[in-house]
LUMZALO-328664 format. One record per atom (N, C-alpha, C, O): y, x, z. Coordinates in steps of 0.1 Angstrom, whole numbers, plus 2048, in hexadecimal, padded with zeros to 3 digits. Each point is the difference from the previous one (the first is absolute). Layout:
! LUMZALO-328664
YXZ...
END
This chain:
! LUMZALO-328664
EE68D978F7F97F57F77F18077FF7FF80C8017F77EB7FE7F48058017FF8027F18087FB7F97ED80E8027FF8057F17F07F77FC7F77FD80880A8007ED7F67FB7F87F680A7F68028037F47F38038157F98097F87F37FA7FC7F97FB8098028047EA7F37FA7FC7FF7F28057F57FA8038187FF7FD7FD7F08038007FE8107FE7F58058048178027FF80281080D80180580680A7FC8007EE80F8098028078018098097F97FE80980F80E7F87FD80980780D80580980A8047F97F67FC81580A80280980080C8047F580680281780180080280D8097FD7FD80F8017F58067FD8187FE7FE7FE81080F7FC8078007FA80A80880A7F180D7FE8058047F07FF8077FA8087F28007EB8047F57FF7F97F68078047F48037EE8118027F87F780A80780180D8027F68078028167FD80580380E80B7F68007FF7F680780C80B7F180E7FA8007FC7F18018067F88077ED8017F17FC7F28007FB80080F8067F88067F280E8007FB7FE80F80D8008068027F68078078127F98108018098037F48017FF7F980A8058047E98067F27FF7FB7F18038067F58027EC80F7FF7F87F280480180380F8067F68057F681480480280180D80F7FF8048027FC80B8068067ED80E7FD8048037F58018067FC80A7F67FA7ED8017F37FE7F87F880A8047F58037F18108017F77F780980680480E8047F68067FE8147FF80380780F81080280080680B8007FE7EB7FF81280180180580380D80A8068037ED7F380680480180E7FD80C8077F98087FB80C7FA8147FA80A8087F57FA8077FF7F48007F88138057F37FA8057FC80780E80080C8017FE7EB8097FD80680F7F18067FD7F97F87F980081580B7F38057FC7FC8068108078048097ED7FC7F77FA80580C7F780E7FB7F97FF7F680780C80F7FA80C7FB80080B80A8098028087ED8057F77FF80D80780780B7F97FE8027F480B80381480780C7FA7F780F8008038098087F47F87F17F78097FD8088118017FC80980880E7F87EF80880D7FE80F7F97FF8037F57FB80481380C80F7FE7FF8068067F38087F97F97F58148058048077F88108027FC8067FD7F57FF80781780F80380280680C7F87FC80B80380C7F57F580580D7FC80C8028058097F97FE7F781180880E80480980B8057F480C7FD8027F180A7F480C8037F88077F67F880B8017FC7E97F280280B7F77FC8047F38098097F97FD7EE80680D8007F680B7FA7F57FB8047F58057F280A7F17FB7F67F87F07FE8087FB80A8047FE7EB7FD7F47FF8037F97F97F78057F77F97EC80D8067F67F87F67F47FE8087F680780080E7F08077F47FC8077F17FC7F88017FA7F67F380B80F7F27F97FC7FE7F58097FE80180C8027F47ED7FA7F68097F07FA7FE7F97FF7F68057FE8177EF7FD7FC7FB7F380A8057FE80B7F37FB7EF7F97F68097F38028037F98037F68007FD8157F58058037F57F28058067F78067F08087F97F77F98047F18068067F98057F78037FA8157F480780480280D8027F78068058168017F780280D8008018077F280080C7FE8007EB7F97FD8047F180F7FB7F88057F58038008117F680D7FD7F87FB7F77F57F78047F880F7F18087FD7F57F880D7FF7F87FD7FC7F580F80780C80B8007F780780C8027FF80580B8098007EB80880C80280E7FD7F48007F87F680980F81080B7FE7F980C80980380380080C8038077E980C80980480D7F78037FF7F47FD80B81180880B7FA7FE80C80B8057FE80C80380F7ED7FF80D8087FC8077FA80F8007F58048048168018097FD80B80D80980180280A8078077F17F180F80A7FC80680280E7FF7F980A80A8167F480380580E8097F78077FE7FF80C80B7FB7EE80A7F58087F87F68098037FC80B7F38017EF7F37F48067FC80780C8037FD80C7F780D7F07F780880B8098048097FA80080B8138067F680680280C8067F480980080180C8047F27ED7FF7F48097F57FC8048027FB80B7F28047F07F47FD8077FA80780B7FA7FC80980B8137F47FB80980B8087FE80D7FB7FF80C8118017F08097FB80D7FC7F48067FF7FF80C7FE7F77ED7FA7F58087F58018077FE7F980A7FA80E7F37EF80680680780780B7FD7FB80B80A80E7F580480780C8067F880C7FE80080C8097FA7EE8097F680A7F87F58078047FB80A7F08007EE7F87F68077F38038037F87F98078058117F57F28058047FE80E8057F68048048148027FB8038108057F38087F77FA8098048067F17F17F78087F78068007F18077F87FB7F58138008098017F07F67F87F97F67FB80580D8047EE7F57FB7F87F78077FD80480B7FD7EE7F48047F880C8007F17FA7FA7FE7F48017FB8127FB7F47FD7FA7F77FB8077FF80380C7F87F47EE7F47FD8098007F28067F67FB8058187FF7F98017F28077FF7F57F58008027F47FE7F48118007F27F880D7F98018057FD80B8018017E980C7FD8008027F27F87F87FC7F88177FE80C8047F57F880B8057FA80A8068057F47F87EB80D8077FB8047F57F57F97F77FE81180B7FD8067F87F78048097F280780A8017F47F17F47FD8077F38047F87F68007F48018068157F37FD7FA7F27F48037F87FD80C8007FD7EE7FA7F48047F78058047F28087FA7F87F281280680A8057F47F48097F67F58048048117FD7EF7F78087F88098077FA80B7FC7FC7EF8148038098097F77F48077F67F68048048107FC7EF7F88047F47F980D8057F48037FE8168068097FC80F8007F88038107F780880380E7EF8047F98018107F77F68037F980180A8057F57ED7F67F48038047F680980C7FC8007EB7FD8078037F480980580980A7FD80C80180D7EB8088028058108097F68058067F87F97FB80B8148087F680880D8098057FF80C80280D7ED7FE80C8058038057FB80D8077F68007F581180C8047FA80E80D80180180680A7FD7FF7EB80880F7FD80780280080E80A8048067E97F67FF80380180F7F28008057F67FF7F98088038167F67FE8088037FC80D80B8048057ED7F48018027F580D7FB80980A7F48038018158028077FD80A8097F87F880D7F780580680E7ED7FD7F77F78087F38007FE7F78008098068007E77F07FE8027F880D8037F580180681280A7F47FA80C8047FE8048117F78068068157F27FF7FE80180E7F27FA8047F98068078057EE7F37F47F88067F58077FB7F67FF8078098077ED7F38087FC7FF80B80A7F58038058158047FF7FF80C80B7FC7FC80D7FB8088088087EA7FB7FA7FA80C7F27FC7FD7F78018088087FB7EE7F27FD8007F780B7FE7F57FE80480F80E7F77F980C7FF7FD80480F7F58058048147F980580080480C7F67FA8077F780580680A7EE7F87F57F88077F38027FB7F78008088068017ED7F38037FB7FD80D8037F480180381380A7FD7FB80D8097F87FE80E7F58058048147F28047FF7FE80D7F37F88007F88028098067F67EE7F47F78017F58067FC7F57FB80480A8107F37F58057FB7FD80C80A7F48038028168028047F980A80C7FF7FB80C7FC8078098077EB7FA7F97F980A7F27FB7FF7F980180A8037FA7E77F37FB7FC7F780C8017F47FF80481380E7F97F680B7FC7FD8068117F88098038107F08077FE80A80D80980A80480080680C8087FC7E980A81180080A7FE8068058098058017EB7FC80E7FD80780480A80A80A8078007EC7F780B80280980C7F980E8008028088097F77FA7ED7F980E7FE80480D8067FA8088068117F77F680880D8048087FF81080380A8067FF7EB7FD8067FD80E7F680580A80380580B7ED7F87F07F580380D7FC80E7FF7F68048068118057F17FB80F80080480580E8097FB8067EF80E7FF80680480E80E80A7FD8018087F78067F681280F80A7FE7FC80A8097F97FD80A80B80F7F27FD80D80680D7FD80D8097F97FF7F381180B80780080B80B80B7FD80B7FF8067F48087F480E8077FC7FF8007F07F88077FA8117F17FE8017FF7F380780D7FB80C8007FB7EB80B80680B80E7FF8018047F180A8067FB7E77F67FC8018057F18047F57FA7FA7F580380F80C7F58057F47F77FF8027F280580B7FB7F67EC7FD8018017F280A7F77FA7FE7F47FF80D8127FD80B7F77FC8037FE7F180380A7F97FC7E98038027FD7F280D7FB8008027F580680780F7F480F7FF7FC80480B7F57FA8077F98157F680880680B7F680A8088078097FC8087F58117F380680C80B8107FB7FF8088038097FD7F57EC80E8018038057F180680B7FC7FF7EC7FE8068007F380880880180A7FD80880980F7F07F98087FF80C7FA7FD80C80280680B7F37EE7F17F87FF80C7F78088057FC7FE80C80080D7EC7F780B8048088098077FB8068098117FC7F48098088078047FE80E8008088098027E97F98027FC80C7F380080A80180280C7F37FC7EE7F58028067FE80E8047FD80280C8048087ED7FD80E80580C80480C7FE80780A8107F37F28098058087FB7FB80F8028078097F87ED7F97FD7F980E7F48098067FF80480B7F68007EB7F580580680380F8047FA80780980F7FE7ED80280F80380980280E7FF8098088097EE7F980B80480A7FE7F580D80A7FC8067EB8027FD7FA7F680B80480B80C7FC80B80080B7EE80980180A80B7F680680880380B8067F07F07FC7F38048067FD80A7FB7FB8098078067F97EC7FD80E7F77EF7FC7FD7F78098008077EA7FD7F37FD7F97FF8057F480A8007F97EA8078028028057F27F77F87F87F67FC80680B8017EF7F77FA7F57FD80A7F58078097FC7ED7F58007FC8037F28017F97F57FC7F580280780E7F38017F47F48018087F380780A7FF7F37F07F77FD8027F58087F67F78007F480480680F7F38057F67F57FC7FD7F58028097F87FA7EB8027F97FA7F580B7FA7F88027F48038048107F58097FC7FA7FA7F67F47F88027F88117F080C7FD7F77F780A7F87FD80B8018067F67F67EF8097F77FE8007F58087F57FC8028167FC8068007F780B8077F57F68017F68078028097EF8087F27FD7FD7FC7F380180A7F87FC7EA8037FC7FC7F17F27FD8027FA7FD80B8018027E77F47FF7FB7F680B8017F580080581180B7F77FC80F8017FC80180F7F48048028127F98097FF80480E7EF7FC7FF7F78088038067EE7FB7F07F88037F580D7FC7F98038098078037EC7F58097FB80680D8087F88088058157FB7FB80380C8067FB7FF80E7FA80A8038077EF8067FF80080C7EF8018037FA8088078027EE7F37EE8018007FC80E7FC7F880680780C8007EE7FB80F7FC80280680C7F68058048147FD80480380880C7F87FE8097FA80A8048047E88017F57FE80B7F38047F97F78028088067FF7ED7F28047FC7FE80E8037F58058028198047FD80080E8037FF8028107F88088058107EF8027FC80280D7F37FE8057FB80680A8007F07EF7F07FE8037F980B8027F880180980A8087EC7F880D7FE80180980E7F68078048157F88038018098098027F880F8098058077F07F07FD8027FC80B7FE80780C8047FB80A7F780F7F57FC80880B80C80780880180380B80B7FE7E880A80680280C7F880880A8068047F37EC7FD80B7F78037FA7F580C7F47FE8028177FD8047FE7F880D8047F27FA7FB7F680480F80B7F38057F37FA8098017F680780A7FF7F97EC7F78097FF7F380B7F98028007F480480C8137FA80C7F88008077FC7F180280A7F88017EA8058087FD7F280E8008058027FC80B8078097F080E7FF8048078017F37FD8067F680C7F080D80A7FD7F680E7FB8068017F880A80880C7F080D7FB80580D8037F87FF80B7FA80C7EF80580A8067FB8027F87F480A8027F97E97F38028007FA7F58057F07FF7FE7F87F78088078178037F18017F47FA7FF7F580580380E7ED7F87F37F47FE7F98037F27F57FB7FD81180D7FA7FB8007F47F28077FE7FE80B8067F97EE7F27F68067FC7F37FD80B7F48058008107F28087F380180C7F37F57FC7F67FF80680D7F97ED7F57F57FE7F48097FA7F67FA7FB80A8148067F48077F97F880180D7F48047FF8117F980E7F980580B7FD7F28067FF7FF80C7FE7F57EA7F87F78037F27FD7F57F87F68008098197F67F58007F97F27FF8087FF80580B7F77F57EF7F48008087FA80C7FE7F980380A8068067ED7F880B7FF80780980B7F98068098157FB7F680480A80A7FD7FB80F7FD8098098047EC7FB7FF7FA80A7F38028057FE80480B7F97F97ED7F18028027FC8118037F78038078128077F17FA80C80380680380D7FA80A8068117F280280680180D7F77FB8097FD8078097FE7EC7F67F77FA8097F48088007FC80580B7FD7FE7EC7F280780280080D8007F68078008197FF8018018128047F780380F7FE7F980A7FE8137F37F580280A80880580F7F980080B8168037F580680380A80B7F88028037F97F780380681480B7F680380C8027F480380C7FD8037EA7FC8098037FA80F7F98028027F380080781680380E7FA8088087FC7F27FD8067F680D7F18098087FF7F880E8008078017FB80B80A80A7EF8107FF8028048037F580380B7FB7FE7E480180C7FF7F38097F68027FF7F480180A81380080F7FA8048047F47FA8058017F47FA7F58108067F07FA8017F680C7FB80280B80C7F57F18007F680B7FB7F17FD8007F78087FB8097E97F87F67FC7F57FB8087FF80380B7F87F47EE7F27FD8067F780E8008048097F97F17F780E7F780A7FF7FA8027F27FF7F57FA7FD8148007F78017F27F17FF8067FD80280C7FD7FB7EA7F28018067F98118037F780380780F8047F47FC80D80180380480F7F98078078137F37FC8058048117F77F88087FC80480B8007EF7F17F67F880A7F48058037FB7FE80B7FF8097EB7F280680180180B8057F58058048178027FD80080C8067FD8018118017F68077FC8167FE7FE7FF80C80A7FF8077FE7F980B80E80C7F280B7FB80780E8037F680380B7F98057EA80780B7FF7FA80B7FF8048047F78068048147F780E80480480C7FB7F98018037F58077F780F80B7FB7F88058097F88047FE7F57FC80E81280B80D7F87F680D8057F680080980E8077F17FC80D8017FF80680B7F780580581A7F980280480480B7F67FA80C7FD80680A7FF7EB7F37FA7F88097F18088047FA80180B8028047E57F18028058028108057F78048088108047F780180B80680280080F7FC80880880A7EF7FC8017FA8107F37FB8037FC80280C7FB7F87EC7F17FC8057F880B8027F780080980B80B7EE7F780C80280380680B7F68038078198007FE80280580A8007FB81080080780B7FF7EA7F27FA7F880B7F28028037FB80080B7FD8027EA7F28018027FC80E8077F580180581680D7F97FE80A8058038008117FB8078088127EF7F98027FC80E7F77FB8087FE80480C7F97F27EC7F57FC8067F58078087FA7FE80B80480B7EB7F780C80480580B8097F88068068157FC7FB80580B8058037FA8127FE8088098057EC7F88067FB80E7F18018067FF8078097F87F57F47F28018087FF80F8027FD80480C8038037EB7FB80D80280C8088097FD80880880E7F57F680880280C8007FF80C8028088097F97EB7F87FC7FB80F7F18068067FF80480C7F87FD7EC7F580980280080C8037F88058088158027F180280D80480680380D7FF80A8088097EB7F98087FF8107F57FF80B80080680B7F77F17F17F77FD8097F680C8047FB80180B8028087EA7F880A80280480C8097FA8088078137F87F48088098078027FF8118018098088007E97FA8017FB80E7F48038067FF8098097F57F07F27F48038057FC80F8017FA80480A8088047ED7FE80E80080880780D7FA8088078137F47FB8098048097F97FD80E7FE8098097FE7EA7F67F87FB8107F38098017FD80480B7FD7FF7EC7F28077FE80580C8077FC80280C80B8067EF80280D80380980180D80480B8057FF7E97FF80980080F7F37FE80A80080580C7F67F47F17F47FB8097F980E8007FC80580B8017FF7EA7F880F7FE80680C8097F880A8048147F57FF80980A8037FD7FE80F7FA80980780A7EA8007FB7FC80D7F28038047FE80380B7F77FC7EC7F28048037FF80B8017F980480A80E8067EC80080F80080480680D7FA8098078127F07FD80680780D7F87FB80D80080680B7FB7F07F27F57FD80D7F580A8017FD80680B7FE7FB7EA7F38087FE8028118047F98098048177F97F680280C80580580380D80280B8048007E980480380480E7F47FE8067FE80780A7F97F07F17F280180A7FA80D7FD7FC80780A8027FF7E87FB80B80180780B8057F88098038167F880080680880A7FD80280D7FF80A8067FE7E67FE7FC7FF8107F480880080080B8067F57F07F17F28027FF80180F8017FC80580A80A8017ED7FE80F7FF80780980D7FD80C80280A7EE80580780480B7F580280B7FD80B8067FD7E87FD7F67FD8097F38097FE7F980480A8057FF7E87F38087FD8058108007F88098038137FA7FB80480F8008008028117FC80A8058097EB80280280480F7F48038057FD80B8057F97EA7F87F38008027F980F7FB7FB8078098067FC7EE7F980B7F880580F8077FA80A8018157F480380580B8067FB8018107FE80B8067FF7E88007FA80280D7F18097FF7FB8098068017EF7F07F18068037FF80F7F97F68068008157FF7FA80280E7FA80380780F7FA80A8048117EE80280180A80C7F58008097FC80B8047FE7EB8007F38008097F580A7FA7FA8088088047F97EA7F980A7FD80380B8007F88098008137F87FF8058108018018058107FE80C8048067EA8047FE80480F7F18058027FE80B8067F87ED7F57F38008047FA80F7F87F880780480F7FA7F07FA80D7FC80780C8067FC80B7FF80D7F280780780C8087F480380F7FC80B8028027ED8047F87FE8097F28087FE7FB8088077FF7EF7EC7F28057FF80080F7FA7F68088028157FB7F880180D7F980480B80B7FE80C7FE8077EF80D80380B80B7F07FF8097FC80A8077FD7EA7F87F68048077F48067F97F88088058097F47F07F88097F680180E7FF7F68078008167FD80080580E8027FA80680D7F88097FF80B7F28097FD8028107F08038007FC80A8067FB7EC7F37F68048027F78087F67F58038028138017F47FE80B7F67FE80C8077F78088018187F780780480C8077F58058087FA80B7FE8017E980F7F68048057F68057FA7FC80B8047FE7F07F27F38037F980280F7FB7F78088008167FC7FD80480D7FA7FD80B8087FB80B7FE80A7EE80F80180B80D7EF8028017FB80C8007FD7E88017F38058047F88067F57F880980380A7F47F27FD80B7F580380F8037F88097FF8147F880680680E7FF7F680680C7F88097FF80A7EF80B7F780680C7F18047FC7FC80B8037FD7EB7F67F38027F880080E7FA7F88098028117F77F68038107F68008078087F78078008137FA80880280D80A7F38058097FD80B8037FC7E78007F48058087F68077F57FB80A8028037F17F37F98057F580180E7FA7F78077FB8177FE80880880D7FA7F680D80880080180D7F98077EB7F780980380880980B7FA8068088117FA7F780980B8087FF7F980F7FF80780A8027EC7F68007FA80C7EF8038077FE80180C7F98007EA7F17FF80780080F8027FA80480A80C8057EE7FE81080580C7FF80D7FE80A8078097F17FD80A80280B7F87FA80D80380480C7F37F27F17F77FC80B7F48097FF7F57FC80580A8107F67F28078027F97FF7F57F680880080C7F17F87F78007F580380C7F680C8057FF7E87FF7FA80380B7F57F97FC7F27F77F77FF80C80F7F77FB8007F37FB8097FB8088097FF7EB7FA7FA7F880A7FE7FF8017F07FA7F77FB80B8137FC7FE8017F47FB8097FA80680B8027F07F57F67F98097F68047FF7F37FF7F47FB8048177FE8068007F480A7F57FD8017F97F680880581680C7F57FD7F97F28018067F67FE7EE8098057FC7F08037FA80080F7FB8098068087E97FF7FC7FF80E7F27FD8007F97FA7F980680D8137F08028067FD7F18068077FD80A7F07FC7F17FD7F38067F18008057FC7F98097FD8107F27F17FF8017FA8138037FF8097F77FF7F78167F98108017F58047F780080A7FA7F87EE8067F58027F48028047F37F78057F98177FA8048048067F280680C8028028067F580180081780480D7FF7F38087FE7F57FC80280E8137F97F98087FF80480B80680C8018027EA80A80280380D8058098097F97FD8047F580D7FF81080880A7FA80D7F97FB80A8077FB7F77E980680D7F97FA80D80280A8007FF80C8088057ED80C80280A8077F28008027F87F78028078168047F380380F8038088038088098067EC7F280C8018058027F280C7FE7F47FC80580F8108027F780B80E7FE8018088098047FE7E97F980E7FC8028027FB80F7FA7F680480E8118048047FC80E80F7FA7FE8058017F58027F781780B7FD8008088097FC8067FF7F57FA80A81280680F7FD7F68097FC7F780480780C8007ED7F880F7FB7F17F87FE7FC7F58047FE8187F47F17FC7FB7F980B80280580B8037F17F47FD7F380A8047F68017F07FC7F77F98038178077F88037F57F380580480080A8077F37F07F77F48068007F57FD7FA8007F67F97F58118087F28007F67F67FC8057FC80480B7FD7F47EE7F47F88037F48088017FA8057F68017FE8187F48098017F47F88007F68067FF80A7EE8027F37F97FF7F77FE80B7F67F97FF
END
């Protein structure tokens, strides 16, 4: 009961709160269908309860906000309905139509107790998000941007955005590592969450990291598998799809699922329905390069063989021609040498004969000039003091003179 203090009626905070609680309980006795965005799910695994934060936005600004409660049993039931119908768990960031009771608690204040959520409404919202993402990318001229990137002849260096423990990634590696042609790929793994709301910033962050090393890669491969159809709606997110569409090198997706394509897959350069199909696509690219190369190699080898054979025949012809020409030249030179040899012999003999005659003539002349021959013919040589006397006027009386004859000598004295 309120107190009266100085003629004033004073209520305690609990009394006011209980009054509000009673008023609200009397006023809002039914359950109400409410549309709002799930800003935060706030699921506590230890208790199983959720305390969603609900907001309403206009022009990007929050115009209403309210806390709510989703008890464990209701959460599990609703989550199963979402997984069955949407292939998505109940998650943050979606606009939903839910049924709730309006309540007020003196300790925790005003709030909503959620008892049901219509998954078909969320399905429509997800489809709307998908359509909006497509429309926005088309209006910005980005929808086919990545598809227009030049694709490398050999997509050998891959930046893989995936989870190391992913079964899909394991299947992908198995195929490219064990391809029977021995094609070798180089790859770097950029770990990212691939499911649920957190996958959006996680994948975008890793794309930004890859963008810093573009010179190291030929293409990006986003690989996800083994998770069934759950959590794929995040790939319809506009920001993620835009990041893929504007990426500077081709982005390939191998996200295993069987439902309609997500927007991220639509804008990627290549969308393979499974990681295995993506691995086959890359191997096929190597095939497309290898087959013409093999054919060119075969043609080069054949052309080289033909050229060698042709050159060998030409060389043989040259060799034969050179052999014939050499033999003719050799025979001609041999003949000339033989003729020169014969002429040399004849000339030498004649020359020797002529020189012999000249020698005989000189011999005779020498013999004729020999003093002995002169003395033999009656001439004599007179000497005074060992010198031949050639001028009688040079003699003086008394000089002793020796006169040589052919046989013997005469000694005399000049008397004048």
